[in-house]
Residue, then its C-alpha position, 0 to 999 in steps of 0.5 A: m930527838f927525832p929529826s923533823c920530817m920536813s928535813l927529809l924533804p928535798r929542798r930547792s937550792e937557793p939561786r947562786p949570786p949572779r956573775p958579771g953579765q948574767a941576767p935574772v930569770l923570773l917566772n911570773v905566775y898568774d891565777m886563772y882567778w875564777t877557775n881556782w875558786y873551783t879547783a882549790g878544794a882539790g888541792v890544785g890551782v890553775f896557773h898561767s906562767g911566763v918567763q921574764v928575762h932582759g926586760s920582757e916576758w915570754a909566754y905560750g898560748g894556743h891558737p888554730y894556726a901552724f906557727t908559734g904560740v909563744f908571745e912577748i908581753a910587758p912583765r906582769d901585764e895581766r891586762e894583756l893576758g885577759e880579764q880572767f888572769r890575775f898576777r899572783q907572784s914572781v919566782h926567782i929561778g936563776y941567772t942566764d948567760f944568754s944575751e938578749e939577742e940569744v934569748r930571742r933566738l932561743v924563743t924562735e927555736l922553742g916556738k917551733q915546738f910550742r906552736g899555737d895549734r899544738y897547745h894542749l891543756m895537759n900535755n903542752n901548755c904555757n907551763h910546759f913552755t916556761s919549764a923548757f925555757c927556764l931549763a934552756l936559760c939557766e938549767r933550773d926548772i919551774p916549781a912543780w906546784v905551777n903545773r900540778l893539775a896537768y901532772r895530776v890529771a896525766d898521772a890519773g890517766g885523764a881522771a875520766a877526761l876531767a869530769g867528762g871534758t867540762l873542765s877541759l873545755i872551760f880551760t881551753k876556752h880561756t887559755t887560747i889567744a884570739p886569732s887576730r891577737a895571735r897573728r899580730r903577736h906572731r908578726e911582732c915577735c917572730v917575723 
């Protein structure tokens, strides 16, 4: 008998059970539902993601200001994100030893890198933030499919700026935090 080709693929190891005092780290993934209708044929989806830990969800979005684009919402609250987002699924990433206070300090530090005015659809998006956050929390990365479009476009040298920039304009428009909400979120979570 020949081994199955599936057995040759690397497997994502199962998260180990928590030790006392550890908190679960979940990746909440959202469809940008109307956009995925156009991109599914190309084998990619456009997803927003946030990290849920200690009862809060942390995500990243763009705005025109030189302060953090990281914000806090209630877990899986697609209404807070906007009408174009639909909750898709939660993915268990692992467990963290960080306390709630330590998580908030980590978010503040990550917010220096993930400023609102530095958001970029392909190079510095919400999924790049959740990847960095998960790696810091529990040394595990998010599943590759969540940010596959950004990786594919980057690998293809921009894929002709993704059809002349049209798709990029659509994505940028719908992944930006409204300026008033950006200022409010900054005051709520970071000041």
